[in-house]
Each structure stands twice: as C-alpha cells, then as structure tokens.
Residue frames as qw, qx, qy, qz and C-alpha x, y, z in Angstrom:
[[0.238, 0.539, 0.721, -0.365, 230.92, 152.04, 285.87],
 [0.253, 0.696, -0.070, -0.668, 230.91, 155.12, 283.65],
 [0.073, 0.356, -0.786, -0.500, 232.40, 153.07, 280.78],
 [0.139, 0.237, 0.961, -0.031, 229.77, 150.34, 281.23],
 [0.245, 0.677, 0.492, -0.490, 226.99, 152.88, 281.13],
 [0.205, 0.635, -0.293, -0.685, 228.36, 154.70, 278.15],
 [0.037, 0.169, -0.891, -0.419, 228.63, 151.41, 276.11],
 [0.151, -0.417, -0.876, -0.191, 225.10, 150.62, 276.98],
 [0.061, -0.122, 0.137, -0.981, 223.22, 153.86, 277.32],
 [0.631, -0.238, -0.228, -0.703, 219.82, 152.11, 277.41],
 [0.206, -0.290, 0.854, -0.381, 219.58, 150.02, 280.46],
 [0.269, -0.161, -0.918, -0.242, 217.64, 146.70, 280.35],
 [0.496, -0.241, 0.165, -0.817, 214.03, 146.96, 281.37],
 [0.736, -0.096, -0.651, -0.160, 213.79, 143.15, 281.84],
 [0.666, -0.593, 0.229, -0.391, 212.81, 142.20, 285.43],
 [0.119, 0.427, -0.883, 0.154, 215.27, 139.90, 287.20],
 [0.597, -0.053, 0.595, -0.535, 212.15, 138.06, 288.53],
 [0.865, 0.371, 0.070, -0.331, 211.31, 136.41, 285.16],
 [0.801, -0.173, 0.468, 0.329, 214.77, 134.99, 284.67],
 [0.201, -0.438, 0.443, 0.756, 215.79, 137.55, 282.00],
 [0.348, 0.444, 0.773, 0.289, 212.92, 136.72, 279.64],
 [0.040, -0.143, -0.177, -0.973, 211.43, 139.54, 277.66],
 [0.387, 0.181, 0.485, -0.763, 208.04, 140.87, 278.68],
 [0.395, 0.344, 0.851, 0.038, 205.04, 139.02, 277.31],
 [0.056, -0.046, -0.458, -0.886, 203.54, 140.16, 274.07],
 [0.388, 0.372, 0.580, -0.612, 199.99, 141.30, 274.49],
 [0.208, 0.249, 0.796, 0.511, 197.82, 140.05, 271.70],
 [0.240, 0.053, -0.082, -0.966, 195.37, 142.43, 270.15],
 [0.496, 0.271, 0.727, -0.390, 191.81, 141.52, 270.48],
 [0.256, 0.199, 0.778, 0.538, 190.44, 140.09, 267.24],
 [0.333, 0.398, 0.190, -0.833, 188.03, 142.48, 265.56],
 [0.438, 0.388, 0.801, 0.128, 185.26, 141.05, 263.50],
 [0.057, 0.007, 0.327, 0.943, 184.41, 143.16, 260.42],
 [0.449, 0.313, 0.375, -0.748, 181.10, 144.71, 260.10],
 [0.461, 0.300, 0.820, 0.159, 178.65, 142.81, 258.01],
 [0.034, -0.033, -0.455, -0.889, 177.53, 144.14, 254.68],
 [0.541, 0.145, 0.256, -0.788, 173.75, 145.06, 254.51],
 [0.873, 0.181, -0.105, -0.441, 171.71, 141.95, 253.96],
 [0.336, 0.490, -0.804, 0.016, 174.74, 139.69, 254.34],
 [0.332, -0.139, 0.818, -0.448, 173.27, 137.78, 257.37],
 [0.725, 0.287, 0.357, -0.514, 170.32, 136.70, 255.12],
 [0.798, 0.177, 0.522, 0.244, 172.40, 135.30, 252.28],
 [0.403, -0.161, 0.410, 0.803, 174.24, 136.37, 249.22],
 [0.148, 0.553, 0.655, 0.493, 171.12, 137.22, 247.21],
 [0.224, -0.893, -0.380, 0.089, 169.90, 139.71, 249.81],
 [0.472, -0.529, 0.183, 0.681, 173.38, 141.22, 249.84],
 [0.314, 0.147, 0.572, 0.743, 173.20, 141.65, 246.06],
 [0.012, -0.764, -0.595, -0.251, 169.81, 143.22, 246.32],
 [0.340, -0.830, -0.135, 0.421, 171.18, 145.89, 248.78],
 [0.395, -0.315, 0.401, 0.764, 174.14, 146.59, 246.33],
 [0.198, 0.455, 0.650, 0.575, 171.75, 146.87, 243.32],
 [0.123, -0.878, -0.463, -0.008, 169.54, 149.38, 245.19],
 [0.413, -0.698, 0.027, 0.585, 172.42, 151.32, 246.19],
 [0.337, -0.012, 0.541, 0.771, 173.69, 151.61, 242.56],
 [0.096, 0.641, 0.647, 0.401, 170.16, 152.56, 241.51],
 [0.264, -0.895, -0.292, 0.210, 169.90, 155.28, 244.12],
 [0.414, -0.543, 0.249, 0.687, 173.41, 156.66, 243.36],
 [0.196, -0.089, 0.596, 0.774, 172.82, 156.73, 239.64],
 [0.219, 0.656, 0.712, -0.123, 169.08, 157.35, 239.64],
 [0.225, 0.514, 0.357, 0.747, 167.73, 160.01, 237.32],
 [0.010, -0.017, -0.293, 0.956, 166.86, 163.51, 238.54],
 [0.352, 0.429, 0.589, -0.588, 163.32, 164.65, 239.25],
 [0.574, 0.675, 0.020, -0.464, 162.89, 165.90, 235.64],
 [0.814, 0.134, 0.471, 0.312, 163.82, 163.70, 232.76],
 [0.004, -0.737, 0.311, 0.600, 166.13, 165.13, 230.26],
 [0.835, 0.520, 0.144, -0.108, 165.83, 164.37, 226.51],
 [0.837, 0.117, 0.173, 0.506, 168.75, 163.59, 224.13],
 [0.375, 0.638, 0.085, 0.667, 169.17, 167.23, 223.21],
 [0.314, 0.031, -0.478, 0.820, 169.41, 168.40, 226.79],
 [0.361, -0.329, -0.037, -0.872, 165.85, 169.71, 227.17],
 [0.325, -0.022, 0.778, -0.537, 163.60, 168.61, 229.94],
 [0.170, -0.167, -0.869, -0.434, 161.11, 166.04, 228.83],
 [0.494, -0.187, 0.117, -0.841, 157.44, 166.46, 229.42],
 [0.454, -0.059, 0.828, -0.325, 156.90, 162.75, 229.97],
 [0.727, 0.439, 0.120, -0.514, 155.03, 162.23, 226.60],
 [0.014, -0.385, 0.870, 0.307, 157.30, 159.44, 225.34],
 [0.854, 0.184, 0.070, -0.481, 155.44, 156.92, 223.23],
 [0.592, -0.254, 0.745, 0.175, 156.56, 153.37, 222.60],
 [0.535, 0.515, -0.379, -0.552, 157.04, 152.06, 219.16],
 [0.988, 0.116, 0.046, -0.093, 156.77, 148.55, 217.53],
 [0.663, 0.583, -0.366, 0.292, 160.36, 148.97, 216.21],
 [0.102, -0.623, 0.581, -0.514, 161.80, 149.86, 219.68],
 [0.807, -0.255, 0.362, -0.391, 159.80, 146.99, 221.37],
 [0.956, 0.271, -0.115, 0.016, 161.10, 144.47, 218.83],
 [0.424, 0.614, -0.530, 0.403, 164.69, 145.48, 219.48],
 [0.448, -0.491, 0.562, -0.492, 164.07, 145.06, 223.28],
 [0.938, -0.013, 0.189, -0.289, 162.67, 141.57, 222.53],
 [0.824, 0.464, -0.283, 0.164, 165.52, 140.49, 220.25],
 [0.161, 0.628, -0.581, 0.492, 168.15, 141.68, 222.80],
 [0.643, -0.383, 0.460, -0.477, 166.31, 139.97, 225.61],
 [0.979, 0.152, 0.008, -0.134, 166.20, 136.69, 223.64],
 [0.629, 0.543, -0.467, 0.302, 169.94, 136.79, 223.05],
 [0.150, -0.570, 0.581, -0.561, 170.62, 137.42, 226.69],
 [0.794, -0.205, 0.373, -0.433, 168.38, 134.67, 227.96],
 [0.920, 0.342, -0.189, -0.027, 169.65, 132.23, 225.35],
 [0.372, 0.652, -0.548, 0.368, 173.13, 132.95, 226.49],
 [0.313, -0.454, 0.639, -0.536, 172.68, 132.31, 230.13],
 [0.890, -0.038, 0.264, -0.369, 170.43, 129.29, 229.58],
 [0.855, 0.437, -0.277, 0.040, 172.91, 127.73, 227.20],
 [0.181, 0.645, -0.624, 0.402, 175.83, 128.34, 229.49],
 [0.535, -0.336, 0.610, -0.479, 174.24, 126.50, 232.50],
 [0.920, 0.214, 0.088, -0.315, 173.10, 123.70, 230.14],
 [0.856, 0.455, -0.207, 0.134, 176.29, 122.83, 228.51],
 [0.028, 0.781, -0.536, 0.319, 178.99, 123.93, 231.01],
 [0.729, 0.015, -0.649, 0.216, 181.10, 121.33, 232.82],
 [0.007, 0.311, -0.572, 0.759, 181.28, 123.54, 235.95],
 [0.269, -0.287, -0.906, 0.156, 179.33, 121.70, 238.67],
 [0.030, 0.384, 0.470, -0.794, 177.83, 124.78, 240.19],
 [0.333, 0.170, -0.321, -0.870, 175.86, 125.59, 236.97],
 [0.265, -0.159, -0.927, -0.212, 174.10, 122.21, 237.04],
 [0.038, -0.404, -0.747, 0.526, 171.92, 123.43, 239.86],
 [0.237, 0.537, 0.126, -0.800, 170.40, 126.05, 237.65],
 [0.123, 0.021, -0.781, -0.611, 169.18, 124.02, 234.69],
 [0.354, -0.403, -0.707, -0.460, 165.43, 123.91, 233.90],
 [0.065, -0.096, -0.589, 0.800, 164.48, 126.15, 236.78],
 [0.106, 0.684, 0.717, -0.084, 161.18, 127.09, 235.25],
 [0.065, -0.796, -0.062, 0.599, 162.31, 130.61, 234.56],
 [0.449, -0.035, 0.597, 0.664, 163.65, 130.02, 231.04],
 [0.325, 0.730, 0.260, -0.543, 162.42, 132.68, 228.64],
 [0.075, -0.399, 0.610, 0.681, 164.28, 132.17, 225.29],
 [0.159, 0.249, 0.917, 0.267, 161.70, 129.70, 223.92],
 [0.149, 0.768, 0.576, -0.238, 158.76, 131.87, 224.58],
 [0.010, 0.741, -0.166, -0.650, 160.62, 134.90, 223.04],
 [0.163, -0.145, 0.807, 0.548, 161.38, 132.82, 219.94],
 [0.152, 0.520, 0.832, 0.120, 157.69, 132.08, 219.53],
 [0.040, 0.807, 0.291, -0.512, 156.86, 135.78, 220.02],
 [0.032, -0.622, 0.389, 0.679, 159.27, 136.89, 217.32],
 [0.191, 0.102, 0.877, 0.429, 158.07, 134.31, 215.00],
 [0.177, 0.718, 0.661, -0.127, 154.52, 135.70, 215.40],
 [0.018, 0.791, -0.023, -0.611, 155.76, 139.23, 214.72],
 [0.159, -0.325, 0.703, 0.613, 157.48, 137.92, 211.58],
 [0.210, 0.391, 0.882, 0.161, 154.21, 136.29, 210.45],
 [0.129, 0.844, 0.421, -0.305, 152.56, 139.65, 210.68],
 [0.550, 0.718, 0.167, 0.392, 154.93, 141.03, 208.16],
 [0.239, -0.956, 0.171, 0.001, 157.18, 142.86, 210.59],
 [0.630, 0.550, -0.449, 0.316, 160.96, 142.95, 210.04],
 [0.800, -0.568, -0.077, 0.180, 162.85, 141.31, 212.99],
 [0.207, 0.894, -0.372, 0.135, 166.06, 143.32, 213.59],
 [0.761, 0.192, -0.517, 0.342, 169.39, 141.96, 214.45],
 [0.606, -0.640, -0.337, 0.330, 170.64, 142.11, 218.06],
 [0.070, 0.979, -0.082, 0.174, 172.05, 145.54, 218.97],
 [0.478, 0.547, -0.512, 0.459, 175.63, 146.22, 219.92],
 [0.316, -0.489, 0.536, -0.611, 174.93, 146.54, 223.61],
 [0.909, -0.108, 0.157, -0.370, 173.07, 143.24, 223.61],
 [0.842, 0.389, -0.334, 0.165, 175.88, 141.50, 221.72],
 [0.174, 0.607, -0.541, 0.556, 178.44, 143.05, 224.07],
 [0.555, -0.415, 0.467, -0.549, 176.56, 141.92, 227.24],
 [0.979, 0.032, 0.021, -0.199, 176.06, 138.41, 225.92],
 [0.715, 0.453, -0.427, 0.319, 179.80, 138.08, 225.12],
 [0.104, -0.582, 0.527, -0.610, 180.62, 139.42, 228.57],
 [0.823, -0.256, 0.296, -0.411, 178.38, 136.72, 230.18],
 [0.955, 0.235, -0.177, 0.041, 180.16, 134.01, 228.23],
 [0.411, 0.556, -0.518, 0.503, 183.57, 135.32, 229.37],
 [0.447, -0.487, 0.450, -0.601, 182.38, 135.44, 232.98],
 [0.938, -0.097, 0.035, -0.330, 181.15, 131.97, 232.73],
 [0.846, 0.335, -0.310, 0.274, 184.63, 130.76, 231.83],
 [0.340, 0.480, -0.423, 0.689, 186.63, 133.01, 234.18],
 [0.083, -0.128, 0.607, -0.780, 184.45, 133.58, 237.25],
 [0.305, -0.356, -0.856, -0.218, 181.50, 131.49, 238.05],
 [0.174, -0.531, -0.588, 0.585, 180.47, 133.50, 241.09],
 [0.071, 0.357, -0.109, -0.925, 180.25, 136.65, 238.97],
 [0.257, -0.087, -0.712, -0.648, 178.38, 134.90, 236.15],
 [0.262, -0.422, -0.863, 0.087, 175.88, 133.47, 238.73],
 [0.083, -0.471, -0.350, 0.805, 175.39, 136.88, 240.08],
 [0.249, 0.249, -0.349, -0.868, 174.36, 138.15, 236.67],
 [0.240, -0.202, -0.914, -0.257, 172.30, 134.96, 236.11],
 [0.158, -0.553, -0.733, 0.364, 170.20, 135.71, 239.17],
 [0.014, 0.518, 0.199, -0.832, 169.93, 139.43, 238.55],
 [0.143, 0.035, -0.636, -0.757, 168.79, 138.97, 234.96],
 [0.302, -0.413, -0.840, -0.182, 165.82, 136.88, 236.08],
 [0.235, -0.535, -0.564, 0.584, 165.18, 139.02, 239.25],
 [0.035, 0.337, -0.073, -0.938, 165.15, 142.33, 237.37],
 [0.212, -0.117, -0.697, -0.675, 162.91, 140.82, 234.75],
 [0.339, -0.478, -0.810, 0.023, 160.40, 139.43, 237.22],
 [0.252, -0.547, -0.449, 0.660, 160.51, 142.40, 239.72],
 [0.066, 0.678, 0.104, -0.725, 160.25, 145.14, 237.18],
 [0.056, -0.254, 0.679, 0.686, 161.08, 144.38, 233.54],
 [0.004, -0.342, -0.894, -0.291, 157.98, 142.31, 232.68],
 [0.042, 0.706, 0.548, -0.446, 155.71, 144.89, 234.39],
 [0.051, 0.650, -0.174, -0.738, 156.95, 147.64, 232.18],
 [0.017, 0.180, -0.794, -0.581, 157.16, 145.54, 229.12],
 [0.118, 0.455, 0.878, -0.092, 153.57, 144.33, 229.71],
 [0.095, 0.748, 0.297, -0.587, 152.41, 147.89, 229.71],
 [0.074, 0.489, -0.513, -0.702, 154.20, 148.66, 226.47],
 [0.052, 0.079, 0.942, 0.323, 152.86, 145.38, 224.91],
 [0.148, 0.590, 0.750, -0.259, 149.25, 146.16, 225.98],
 [0.165, 0.740, 0.051, -0.651, 149.51, 149.65, 224.45],
 [0.116, 0.486, -0.618, -0.607, 151.02, 148.49, 221.20],
 [0.136, 0.046, -0.949, -0.280, 149.36, 145.00, 220.69],
 [0.608, -0.220, -0.038, -0.762, 146.00, 145.43, 222.46],
 [0.895, -0.193, 0.066, -0.397, 144.68, 141.79, 222.79],
 [0.794, 0.359, -0.480, 0.106, 147.80, 139.88, 221.90],
 [0.689, -0.671, 0.264, -0.078, 149.34, 138.02, 224.85],
 [0.417, 0.670, -0.610, 0.067, 153.08, 137.38, 224.49],
 [0.920, -0.104, -0.363, 0.102, 154.66, 134.10, 225.53],
 [0.383, 0.446, -0.437, 0.681, 157.49, 136.14, 227.03],
 [0.292, -0.404, 0.345, -0.795, 155.17, 136.93, 229.98],
 [0.884, -0.185, -0.169, -0.394, 153.63, 133.50, 230.47],
 [0.081, -0.484, 0.825, -0.278, 154.98, 131.08, 233.10],
 [0.728, -0.112, -0.640, -0.217, 154.27, 127.38, 233.63],
 [0.609, -0.423, -0.557, 0.374, 153.79, 127.92, 237.37],
 [0.306, -0.939, -0.134, 0.087, 154.56, 130.66, 239.89],
 [0.606, 0.590, -0.226, 0.484, 157.59, 132.60, 238.79],
 [0.255, -0.780, 0.367, -0.437, 158.13, 134.03, 242.37],
 [0.916, -0.307, 0.243, -0.088, 158.39, 130.37, 243.57],
 [0.866, 0.369, -0.017, 0.337, 160.87, 129.53, 240.81],
 [0.238, 0.775, -0.270, 0.519, 162.96, 132.63, 241.67],
 [0.593, -0.656, 0.332, -0.328, 162.91, 131.71, 245.37],
 [0.980, -0.075, 0.127, 0.135, 164.27, 128.37, 244.53],
 [0.649, 0.572, -0.134, 0.483, 167.25, 130.05, 242.75],
 [0.160, -0.809, 0.257, -0.503, 167.70, 132.40, 245.57],
 [0.783, -0.525, 0.294, -0.159, 167.97, 129.57, 248.11],
 [0.945, 0.141, 0.060, 0.289, 170.37, 127.58, 245.98],
 [0.398, 0.712, -0.202, 0.543, 172.64, 130.54, 245.50],
 [0.459, -0.747, 0.275, -0.396, 172.64, 131.11, 249.25],
 [0.916, -0.309, 0.253, 0.039, 173.69, 127.53, 249.97],
 [0.805, 0.391, -0.026, 0.446, 176.49, 127.63, 247.29],
 [0.098, 0.799, -0.262, 0.532, 177.77, 130.92, 248.83],
 [0.671, -0.631, 0.283, -0.267, 177.78, 129.31, 252.30],
 [0.973, 0.005, 0.123, 0.198, 179.77, 126.29, 250.98],
 [0.621, 0.543, -0.045, 0.564, 182.32, 128.57, 249.19],
 [0.208, -0.934, 0.061, -0.283, 182.75, 130.96, 252.07]]
C-alpha cells in the first residue's frame, strides 16, 4: 500500500458513482460587451459621440493663444485671401469624395451618388466669380492636397473608413462649417450670396437620407 501511494501521491478525485468519468466542465456565462455610446441608434450616432469626445478632449482652452504664444484678445479679422484658400481646399475635398462615389466599382458607394448634398459645382461657380472680380485664385494648400490623397487611399483600401469621412465632411459642413463660413462671407462680401451655401432642397433631409443609408449598411455588414 505504501508503494502504491508513493507512486501516485495525488489520489483520484473521480467519484466511483460516475463510472470513472471526469467531473463536468462548468461553462462560463457569456458576457455581452457594453455598447458604445450611441451604438443602439446606428453607426452615425456612434460616430457623433466619438467626434464630440475628440472635440472635448482636444478643445481649446478658455483663452485663445496666438502663434507667438500670447493670449489673443479675440480681435481676429477674416481676409479675402484666407477665405479663398478655404474655398479652394473645400472644393478639392468635395470634388474628391464626389468623384470617388461616382466612378468607383464598389457597390456600397453607389448608394451615395447624387444625394443632393454635392458642393463642388457650386464652389466652382463661386471661384469663377471671384476670378472675374480680378482676384487671384490660389492653388490648393498642402493640408488640402494631403487630405484629398488620404481620402482616395481610403476609398481603395477601406470603404467603411472612407464612408465615415464622407459622412463627416457633409455633417460638419452643414452643422457648423457653413454657419461660420456664412458669417465670414457676409462680413467680406456684403450682399453677394455664394452658391456654396445654396441647396436645391432641405440639406437636413438630404443628410438624414445619408445617415439612414449608412446605418442600414452597417447593420448588413455587422
């Protein structure tokens, strides 16, 4: 008996009542992950929460700081030159995303053609008007060119990421960009109304259509 116990110092815990079978393995209860904020309402609401978090995390301090490190007194004044640079870069970005969805063979992009939100044609008309007034139209800036190139790359490599940018470009323009740009234009141009801010319909309805389509595509791909 001593020799048997020494050769097997860990006696079996298997009960003789189960025929020598090992004890049953208890499965852990499946835990469902916590939903991201806005996820239950669709991918676009989830993106909005992420965008707001980034804005809050990287938001400016209470006092603005100028390029030389001094606190700004808020007396910044817009210029025609700066506004033209903004319009030129905006035209490049809108042209890029509109062309991608128009010519791409990716079936998911076909849902976003001729949505009513297209801006590049109106921007082209505005820049032509500025040119007729004798103003020099600048070339796109390096940040504008880099972002347009990045969008083209995403369109080829990651349609979901491209469509996220596609939506956010229009959303940010409608939600805030055009409001600020209109104020600048009113200050610089007085009575001139730019085509950039004109819509053939209700832009909020157009944007809602994009939002619903993106949510449906996200559900199919989930």
